[in-house]
C-alpha positions as YAML, in Angstrom:
chain: A
units: angstrom
residues:
- id: 1
  name: MET
  ca: [-66.29, -70.99, -186.15]
- id: 2
  name: PRO
  ca: [-64.03, -68.79, -184.01]
- id: 3
  name: ARG
  ca: [-60.55, -68.03, -185.28]
- id: 4
  name: VAL
  ca: [-58.99, -68.79, -181.89]
- id: 5
  name: THR
  ca: [-59.80, -71.20, -179.08]
- id: 6
  name: ALA
  ca: [-58.34, -70.26, -175.70]
- id: 7
  name: LEU
  ca: [-57.88, -73.60, -173.94]
- id: 8
  name: VAL
  ca: [-57.84, -73.81, -170.14]
- id: 9
  name: THR
  ca: [-57.65, -77.06, -168.18]
- id: 10
  name: ALA
  ca: [-58.59, -76.94, -164.51]
- id: 11
  name: TYR
  ca: [-58.30, -79.27, -161.56]
- id: 12
  name: ASN
  ca: [-59.39, -77.77, -158.21]
- id: 13
  name: GLU
  ca: [-58.64, -74.18, -159.23]
- id: 14
  name: GLN
  ca: [-61.49, -72.41, -157.42]
- id: 15
  name: ALA
  ca: [-59.20, -69.68, -156.06]
- id: 16
  name: ARG
  ca: [-57.67, -68.70, -159.40]
- id: 17
  name: ILE
  ca: [-59.71, -69.73, -162.42]
- id: 18
  name: GLY
  ca: [-61.93, -66.64, -162.23]
- id: 19
  name: SER
  ca: [-59.02, -64.28, -162.79]
- id: 20
  name: ALA
  ca: [-57.64, -66.44, -165.63]
- id: 21
  name: LEU
  ca: [-60.98, -66.34, -167.46]
- id: 22
  name: ASP
  ca: [-61.42, -62.62, -166.77]
- id: 23
  name: SER
  ca: [-58.09, -62.00, -168.52]
- id: 24
  name: LEU
  ca: [-59.37, -63.87, -171.59]
- id: 25
  name: PHE
  ca: [-62.75, -62.16, -171.69]
- id: 26
  name: ALA
  ca: [-60.90, -58.81, -171.58]
- id: 27
  name: GLN
  ca: [-58.88, -59.49, -174.75]
- id: 28
  name: SER
  ca: [-58.71, -56.81, -177.43]
- id: 29
  name: PHE
  ca: [-59.21, -59.60, -179.99]
- id: 30
  name: ASP
  ca: [-62.87, -60.56, -180.39]
- id: 31
  name: ASP
  ca: [-63.06, -63.66, -182.62]
- id: 32
  name: PHE
  ca: [-62.45, -66.40, -180.07]
- id: 33
  name: GLU
  ca: [-64.01, -68.95, -177.76]
- id: 34
  name: VAL
  ca: [-62.85, -70.02, -174.31]
- id: 35
  name: LEU
  ca: [-62.85, -73.78, -173.84]
- id: 36
  name: VAL
  ca: [-62.43, -75.03, -170.28]
- id: 37
  name: VAL
  ca: [-61.84, -78.72, -169.65]
- id: 38
  name: ASP
  ca: [-62.74, -79.37, -166.02]
- id: 39
  name: ASP
  ca: [-60.47, -82.28, -165.12]
- id: 40
  name: GLY
  ca: [-62.71, -83.79, -162.42]
- id: 41
  name: SER
  ca: [-62.44, -80.92, -159.93]
- id: 42
  name: GLU
  ca: [-63.69, -81.72, -156.42]
- id: 43
  name: ASP
  ca: [-63.83, -78.12, -155.14]
- id: 44
  name: ASP
  ca: [-66.04, -75.22, -156.26]
- id: 45
  name: THR
  ca: [-64.49, -74.95, -159.73]
- id: 46
  name: PRO
  ca: [-67.56, -76.51, -161.48]
- id: 47
  name: ALA
  ca: [-69.91, -74.14, -159.63]
- id: 48
  name: ILE
  ca: [-67.81, -71.11, -160.59]
- id: 49
  name: LEU
  ca: [-67.88, -72.19, -164.22]
- id: 50
  name: ALA
  ca: [-71.64, -72.83, -164.13]
- id: 51
  name: ALA
  ca: [-72.27, -69.31, -162.82]
- id: 52
  name: LEU
  ca: [-70.55, -67.65, -165.79]
- id: 53
  name: ARG
  ca: [-72.86, -66.47, -168.56]
- id: 54
  name: ASP
  ca: [-70.42, -65.28, -171.20]
- id: 55
  name: PRO
  ca: [-71.51, -66.78, -174.56]
- id: 56
  name: ARG
  ca: [-67.87, -67.27, -175.57]
- id: 57
  name: LEU
  ca: [-67.40, -69.85, -172.80]
- id: 58
  name: ARG
  ca: [-67.69, -73.58, -173.45]
- id: 59
  name: VAL
  ca: [-67.10, -76.10, -170.64]
- id: 60
  name: ILE
  ca: [-66.38, -79.81, -170.87]
- id: 61
  name: HIS
  ca: [-66.72, -81.77, -167.61]
- id: 62
  name: ALA
  ca: [-64.46, -84.65, -168.47]
- id: 63
  name: GLY
  ca: [-64.03, -86.50, -165.21]
- id: 64
  name: ARG
  ca: [-60.51, -87.12, -163.96]
- id: 65
  name: LEU
  ca: [-58.32, -87.53, -167.04]
- id: 66
  name: GLY
  ca: [-55.09, -86.05, -165.71]
- id: 67
  name: ARG
  ca: [-53.30, -83.04, -167.16]
- id: 68
  name: GLY
  ca: [-52.16, -84.72, -170.37]
- id: 69
  name: GLY
  ca: [-55.57, -86.24, -171.04]
- id: 70
  name: ALA
  ca: [-57.38, -82.96, -170.39]
- id: 71
  name: LEU
  ca: [-55.07, -81.05, -172.74]
- id: 72
  name: ALA
  ca: [-55.41, -83.72, -175.43]
- id: 73
  name: LEU
  ca: [-59.21, -83.61, -175.19]
- id: 74
  name: GLY
  ca: [-59.23, -79.82, -175.30]
- id: 75
  name: LEU
  ca: [-57.03, -79.65, -178.38]
- id: 76
  name: GLN
  ca: [-59.20, -82.28, -180.06]
- id: 77
  name: GLU
  ca: [-62.43, -80.40, -179.23]
- id: 78
  name: ALA
  ca: [-61.17, -76.88, -180.05]
- id: 79
  name: ARG
  ca: [-63.02, -75.13, -182.87]
- id: 80
  name: GLY
  ca: [-60.59, -72.35, -183.67]
- id: 81
  name: ASP
  ca: [-57.89, -72.46, -186.33]
- id: 82
  name: TYR
  ca: [-55.45, -71.49, -183.57]
- id: 83
  name: VAL
  ca: [-55.41, -72.78, -179.97]
- id: 84
  name: ALA
  ca: [-54.00, -70.57, -177.21]
- id: 85
  name: ILE
  ca: [-53.00, -72.39, -174.04]
- id: 86
  name: LEU
  ca: [-53.50, -70.73, -170.65]
- id: 87
  name: ASP
  ca: [-53.02, -72.43, -167.29]
- id: 88
  name: ALA
  ca: [-55.94, -71.93, -164.90]
- id: 89
  name: ASP
  ca: [-53.78, -70.03, -162.40]
- id: 90
  name: ASP
  ca: [-52.19, -67.67, -164.94]
- id: 91
  name: ALA
  ca: [-53.43, -64.61, -166.84]
- id: 92
  name: ALA
  ca: [-53.18, -63.33, -170.42]
- id: 93
  name: TYR
  ca: [-52.25, -59.74, -171.23]
- id: 94
  name: PRO
  ca: [-55.02, -57.95, -173.19]
- id: 95
  name: GLU
  ca: [-53.14, -57.98, -176.53]
- id: 96
  name: ARG
  ca: [-52.04, -61.60, -176.37]
- id: 97
  name: LEU
  ca: [-54.54, -63.27, -178.73]
- id: 98
  name: ALA
  ca: [-54.42, -60.41, -181.24]
- id: 99
  name: ARG
  ca: [-50.62, -60.35, -181.42]
- id: 100
  name: GLN
  ca: [-50.23, -64.12, -181.73]
- id: 101
  name: ALA
  ca: [-53.05, -64.62, -184.24]
- id: 102
  name: ALA
  ca: [-51.63, -61.86, -186.44]
- id: 103
  name: PHE
  ca: [-48.18, -63.49, -186.37]
- id: 104
  name: LEU
  ca: [-49.51, -66.92, -187.33]
- id: 105
  name: ASP
  ca: [-51.59, -65.34, -190.11]
- id: 106
  name: ALA
  ca: [-48.39, -63.80, -191.49]
- id: 107
  name: HIS
  ca: [-46.21, -66.90, -190.99]
- id: 108
  name: PRO
  ca: [-48.10, -69.98, -192.23]
- id: 109
  name: ASP
  ca: [-45.02, -72.18, -191.80]
- id: 110
  name: VAL
  ca: [-44.97, -71.66, -187.99]
- id: 111
  name: ALA
  ca: [-47.05, -74.20, -186.04]
- id: 112
  name: TRP
  ca: [-46.03, -73.35, -182.44]
- id: 113
  name: LEU
  ca: [-45.77, -69.76, -181.24]
- id: 114
  name: GLY
  ca: [-44.76, -68.69, -177.75]
- id: 115
  name: CYS
  ca: [-44.11, -65.34, -176.12]
- id: 116
  name: GLY
  ca: [-42.31, -63.79, -173.18]
- id: 117
  name: GLU
  ca: [-43.73, -64.02, -169.68]
- id: 118
  name: GLU
  ca: [-44.04, -62.10, -166.48]
- id: 119
  name: ARG
  ca: [-42.99, -64.70, -163.97]
- id: 120
  name: CYS
  ca: [-44.07, -64.74, -160.30]
- id: 121
  name: ASP
  ca: [-42.11, -67.57, -158.68]
- id: 122
  name: THR
  ca: [-43.07, -68.06, -155.04]
- id: 123
  name: GLN
  ca: [-40.70, -71.02, -154.79]
- id: 124
  name: ARG
  ca: [-37.63, -68.83, -155.23]
- id: 125
  name: GLY
  ca: [-39.18, -65.50, -154.25]
- id: 126
  name: GLU
  ca: [-38.54, -64.10, -157.75]
- id: 127
  name: HIS
  ca: [-40.58, -61.70, -159.86]
- id: 128
  name: ALA
  ca: [-39.13, -61.26, -163.33]
- id: 129
  name: ILE
  ca: [-39.75, -60.67, -167.00]
- id: 130
  name: ARG
  ca: [-38.41, -63.57, -169.06]
- id: 131
  name: ILE
  ca: [-37.87, -63.35, -172.82]
- id: 132
  name: TYR
  ca: [-37.19, -66.43, -174.92]
- id: 133
  name: PRO
  ca: [-35.29, -66.60, -178.26]
- id: 134
  name: GLN
  ca: [-37.46, -65.76, -181.24]
- id: 135
  name: ASP
  ca: [-36.17, -67.62, -184.29]
- id: 136
  name: ASP
  ca: [-36.53, -71.30, -185.06]
- id: 137
  name: ALA
  ca: [-32.82, -72.24, -184.96]
- id: 138
  name: ALA
  ca: [-32.19, -70.50, -181.63]
- id: 139
  name: ILE
  ca: [-35.26, -72.13, -180.06]
- id: 140
  name: ARG
  ca: [-34.14, -75.59, -181.19]
- id: 141
  name: ALA
  ca: [-30.65, -75.00, -179.79]
- id: 142
  name: MET
  ca: [-32.09, -73.82, -176.47]
- id: 143
  name: ALA
  ca: [-34.18, -77.01, -176.23]
- id: 144
  name: ALA
  ca: [-30.94, -78.86, -175.40]
- id: 145
  name: ARG
  ca: [-30.33, -76.45, -172.49]
- id: 146
  name: CYS
  ca: [-33.78, -75.69, -171.05]
- id: 147
  name: ILE
  ca: [-37.43, -75.37, -172.03]
- id: 148
  name: PRO
  ca: [-37.41, -72.63, -174.70]
- id: 149
  name: TYR
  ca: [-40.92, -71.19, -174.30]
- id: 150
  name: SER
  ca: [-43.66, -70.46, -171.75]
- id: 151
  name: HIS
  ca: [-46.36, -73.11, -172.17]
- id: 152
  name: SER
  ca: [-49.02, -70.81, -170.73]
- id: 153
  name: GLY
  ca: [-48.17, -68.38, -173.55]
- id: 154
  name: VAL
  ca: [-48.24, -70.85, -176.47]
- id: 155
  name: MET
  ca: [-50.57, -70.60, -179.46]
- id: 156
  name: LEU
  ca: [-50.52, -73.50, -181.91]
- id: 157
  name: ARG
  ca: [-52.30, -74.52, -185.07]
- id: 158
  name: ARG
  ca: [-55.20, -76.91, -184.53]
- id: 159
  name: ALA
  ca: [-54.34, -78.51, -187.88]
- id: 160
  name: ILE
  ca: [-51.50, -80.42, -186.19]
- id: 161
  name: VAL
  ca: [-54.12, -82.76, -184.69]
- id: 162
  name: ALA
  ca: [-54.92, -84.08, -188.17]
- id: 163
  name: GLU
  ca: [-51.22, -85.01, -188.45]
- id: 164
  name: GLY
  ca: [-51.47, -87.16, -185.32]
- id: 165
  name: LEU
  ca: [-49.82, -84.53, -183.12]
- id: 166
  name: ASN
  ca: [-51.45, -83.96, -179.74]
- id: 167
  name: TYR
  ca: [-50.62, -84.01, -176.05]
- id: 168
  name: ASP
  ca: [-49.86, -87.51, -174.80]
- id: 169
  name: PRO
  ca: [-52.42, -88.55, -172.12]
- id: 170
  name: TRP
  ca: [-49.90, -91.07, -170.77]
- id: 171
  name: GLN
  ca: [-47.06, -88.58, -170.35]
- id: 172
  name: SER
  ca: [-46.71, -88.04, -166.61]
- id: 173
  name: CYS
  ca: [-44.62, -84.86, -166.60]
- id: 174
  name: LEU
  ca: [-43.23, -82.28, -169.04]
- id: 175
  name: ILE
  ca: [-46.35, -82.95, -171.09]
- id: 176
  name: ASP
  ca: [-45.95, -79.79, -173.13]
- id: 177
  name: PHE
  ca: [-42.21, -80.29, -173.82]
- id: 178
  name: ASP
  ca: [-42.95, -83.75, -175.16]
- id: 179
  name: LEU
  ca: [-45.44, -82.25, -177.65]
- id: 180
  name: PHE
  ca: [-43.11, -79.37, -178.49]
- id: 181
  name: LEU
  ca: [-40.34, -81.78, -179.51]
- id: 182
  name: ARG
  ca: [-42.70, -83.67, -181.80]
- id: 183
  name: VAL
  ca: [-44.16, -80.51, -183.36]
- id: 184
  name: ALA
  ca: [-40.73, -78.93, -183.86]
- id: 185
  name: SER
  ca: [-39.54, -82.10, -185.57]
- id: 186
  name: ARG
  ca: [-42.00, -81.34, -188.40]
- id: 187
  name: HIS
  ca: [-42.67, -77.59, -188.32]
- id: 188
  name: ARG
  ca: [-41.04, -74.25, -187.66]
- id: 189
  name: VAL
  ca: [-41.50, -72.71, -184.21]
- id: 190
  name: ALA
  ca: [-41.17, -69.15, -182.92]
- id: 191
  name: ASN
  ca: [-41.56, -66.87, -179.90]
- id: 192
  name: LEU
  ca: [-42.76, -63.28, -179.81]
- id: 193
  name: PRO
  ca: [-40.22, -60.94, -178.18]
- id: 194
  name: GLU
  ca: [-42.52, -59.39, -175.57]
- id: 195
  name: PRO
  ca: [-44.26, -60.72, -172.43]
- id: 196
  name: LEU
  ca: [-47.94, -61.47, -173.09]
- id: 197
  name: VAL
  ca: [-48.77, -63.69, -170.13]
- id: 198
  name: LEU
  ca: [-48.49, -63.60, -166.35]
- id: 199
  name: ARG
  ca: [-47.27, -66.97, -165.12]
- id: 200
  name: ARG
  ca: [-47.44, -68.05, -161.49]
- id: 201
  name: LEU
  ca: [-45.17, -70.81, -160.18]
- id: 202
  name: ARG
  ca: [-46.36, -72.26, -156.88]
- id: 203
  name: ASP
  ca: [-45.36, -75.16, -154.68]
- id: 204
  name: ASP
  ca: [-48.96, -76.42, -154.77]
- id: 205
  name: SER
  ca: [-49.30, -76.39, -158.57]
- id: 206
  name: PHE
  ca: [-49.85, -79.70, -160.37]
- id: 207
  name: PHE
  ca: [-46.32, -79.97, -161.74]
- id: 208
  name: GLN
  ca: [-44.55, -78.85, -158.59]
- id: 209
  name: SER
  ca: [-46.64, -81.01, -156.25]
- id: 210
  name: ARG
  ca: [-46.29, -84.16, -158.36]
- id: 211
  name: PHE
  ca: [-42.66, -83.87, -159.36]
- id: 212
  name: ARG
  ca: [-40.00, -82.60, -156.98]
- id: 213
  name: ARG
  ca: [-37.03, -80.76, -158.37]
- id: 214
  name: ARG
  ca: [-34.62, -83.66, -158.69]
- id: 215
  name: ALA
  ca: [-37.19, -85.82, -160.47]
- id: 216
  name: GLN
  ca: [-38.09, -82.84, -162.68]
- id: 217
  name: ASN
  ca: [-34.49, -82.37, -163.73]
- id: 218
  name: ARG
  ca: [-33.97, -86.06, -164.47]
- id: 219
  name: ALA
  ca: [-37.02, -86.07, -166.74]
- id: 220
  name: LEU
  ca: [-35.96, -82.80, -168.36]
- id: 221
  name: ALA
  ca: [-32.43, -84.13, -168.98]
- id: 222
  name: ARG
  ca: [-33.87, -87.09, -170.90]
- id: 223
  name: MET
  ca: [-35.95, -84.79, -173.10]
- id: 224
  name: GLN
  ca: [-33.04, -82.40, -173.63]
- id: 225
  name: ALA
  ca: [-31.00, -85.34, -174.92]
- id: 226
  name: ASP
  ca: [-33.93, -86.22, -177.18]
- id: 227
  name: ALA
  ca: [-33.84, -82.65, -178.53]
- id: 228
  name: VAL
  ca: [-30.15, -83.03, -179.42]
- id: 229
  name: ARG
  ca: [-30.98, -86.12, -181.47]
- id: 230
  name: ARG
  ca: [-34.19, -84.86, -183.07]
- id: 231
  name: PHE
  ca: [-32.74, -81.53, -184.16]
- id: 232
  name: ALA
  ca: [-29.33, -82.91, -185.19]
- id: 233
  name: LEU
  ca: [-27.53, -80.52, -182.85]
- id: 234
  name: PRO
  ca: [-23.72, -80.76, -182.45]
- id: 235
  name: ALA
  ca: [-22.51, -83.62, -180.27]
- id: 236
  name: ARG
  ca: [-21.17, -81.18, -177.66]
- id: 237
  name: PHE
  ca: [-24.80, -80.28, -176.85]
- id: 238
  name: HIS
  ca: [-25.08, -83.60, -175.00]
- id: 239
  name: LEU
  ca: [-23.18, -81.86, -172.17]
- id: 240
  name: PHE
  ca: [-26.27, -79.79, -171.34]
- id: 241
  name: PRO
  ca: [-28.51, -82.75, -170.39]
- id: 242
  name: LEU
  ca: [-25.69, -84.08, -168.23]
- id: 243
  name: ALA
  ca: [-25.36, -80.73, -166.48]
- id: 244
  name: ARG
  ca: [-29.12, -80.66, -165.88]
- id: 245
  name: LEU
  ca: [-28.79, -83.64, -163.52]
- id: 246
  name: GLY
  ca: [-26.97, -81.42, -161.01]
- id: 247
  name: TYR
  ca: [-29.03, -78.27, -161.56]
- id: 248
  name: ASP
  ca: [-31.13, -78.68, -158.39]
- id: 249
  name: LEU
  ca: [-27.92, -78.47, -156.30]
- id: 250
  name: VAL
  ca: [-26.96, -75.06, -157.71]
- id: 251
  name: PRO
  ca: [-27.79, -71.96, -155.57]
- id: 252
  name: ASP
  ca: [-30.60, -69.79, -156.97]
- id: 253
  name: ARG
  ca: [-28.28, -66.84, -157.69]
- id: 254
  name: ALA
  ca: [-26.00, -69.06, -159.73]
- id: 255
  name: LYS
  ca: [-29.02, -70.44, -161.59]
- id: 256
  name: ARG
  ca: [-29.78, -66.94, -162.87]
- id: 257
  name: LEU
  ca: [-26.29, -66.79, -164.36]
- id: 258
  name: LEU
  ca: [-26.71, -70.21, -165.94]
- id: 259
  name: ARG
  ca: [-30.03, -69.17, -167.47]
- id: 260
  name: ARG
  ca: [-28.40, -66.10, -169.00]
- id: 261
  name: MET
  ca: [-25.62, -68.28, -170.38]
- id: 262
  name: ALA
  ca: [-28.29, -70.54, -171.90]
- id: 263
  name: GLY
  ca: [-29.72, -67.57, -173.80]
- id: 264
  name: LEU
  ca: [-32.66, -66.57, -171.61]
- id: 265
  name: ARG
  ca: [-33.13, -62.85, -171.05]
- id: 266
  name: GLU
  ca: [-34.45, -61.98, -167.60]
- id: 267
  name: ARG
  ca: [-35.18, -58.67, -165.92]
- id: 268
  name: ILE
  ca: [-35.79, -58.84, -162.17]
- id: 269
  name: LEU
  ca: [-38.80, -56.82, -160.98]
- id: 270
  name: PRO
  ca: [-39.78, -55.67, -157.49]
- id: 271
  name: ALA
  ca: [-41.49, -58.38, -155.45]
- id: 272
  name: ALA
  ca: [-45.12, -58.75, -156.47]
...
């Protein structure tokens, strides 16, 4: 069995899935499989996958399950001890799997491990490096303010499935944050301090096309409040979910300041 499963879910990603898979096949780490769950794509994604001959690739054509269902199936069917998530329109840096697997080997109490990200945001015209807090307590505290990790840079232990922890197929948005809150309620979590993934935020992505900003922030505010309760954070932390309800009205420049105040470290890069 491979030590790591790199899990990619895809729905109509013909323009981007090739580069995502290329970034995985180019990893310095060699004990892994790539599992793609094709979530009922209606474009050329299935044909692109069928044309690939790399023996590390395994494809499940699942029909249309939705994002949560596809992730849940992928985590259930993964063979590796560790499962590395990568969105079909993102890319992994060459050292990503090696660095994260080594950390989890050395820290058996950590079940969810993120990393920093290079972030290309075409919605706001921003290109930046974003670094998240590294230790468990700081990550839990940030969960009341904002999402404290990059989902496309997460590696988690497959053993959590045996505990009944998996993505919720019925969760319509913030699917990963819902799982994070449940995992972090039982296990330690961490982030690596360097960027190991290129993340692309687009208006036509699944999350952005299904959930406009105001609806996103309402859903996020509810989960932030849940984080305050789950992690027994001080009562004053309930102010952050309330503030989230007005976040979409804040100018983008002011949002950068708010993110810094929340504990996110960002370095603006030249436009990609």
